[in-house]
Each structure stands twice: as C-alpha cells, then as structure tokens.
C-alpha positions, 0 to 999 in steps of 0.5 A, a space after each residue: 497486504 500484510 507481512 512480517 516486520 522482518 520482511 526486507 524493506 526494499 522488497 516491501 516498498 517495491 511490492 507496494 509500488 507495483 500494486 499501486 502502479 497497477 491498480 487500474 489493471 487490478 480493478 479491471 480484472 476483478 470486476 470493479 474492486 478498487 485498489 491503490 495506495 490511497 484506497 488501501 489507506 482509506 479503507 483500513 485503519 493504519 497508523 505509522 506504527 503498524 505499517 511496514 517501513 517499506 510500505 510507509 516510505 512509498 505511501 509518504 512519497 505518494 502523499 498518502 495520508 496514514 492514520 486518520 
C-alpha cells in the first residue's frame, strides 16, 4: 500500500491492521497470493524513513522487521 505522507496516522494504522488481520481471507480470495505485514515487509524494500508513521507503528507492535 502506498499513501501520501499527509494521510492521517490513525487511519493508516487501522487500514494496515485491517489488511494484516484479514490476510488469510485475502489470500483465499486471490487464489493463493499471500499478504500480511510480515509478507509485505519482506517483499518490498522498506526503511523506517519511507514507511508511513501509522504503518510503522503497527509493524513495530507486530514485531515486523523493517529495513533489511
């Protein structure tokens, strides 16, 4: 997911949380395309500097490693 840096932190946090918590359903409905916080972080080059603060807060709470 991409968003503008001016997007509301709480909304981005809740959206990323929703996507992660519903990853199994998303995967089932998209014929096996995996999704979830850990998957997203592992597949895309992300650093704490280029992740929205709302998403970063959720990733940290979940223990998802960012940047490397």
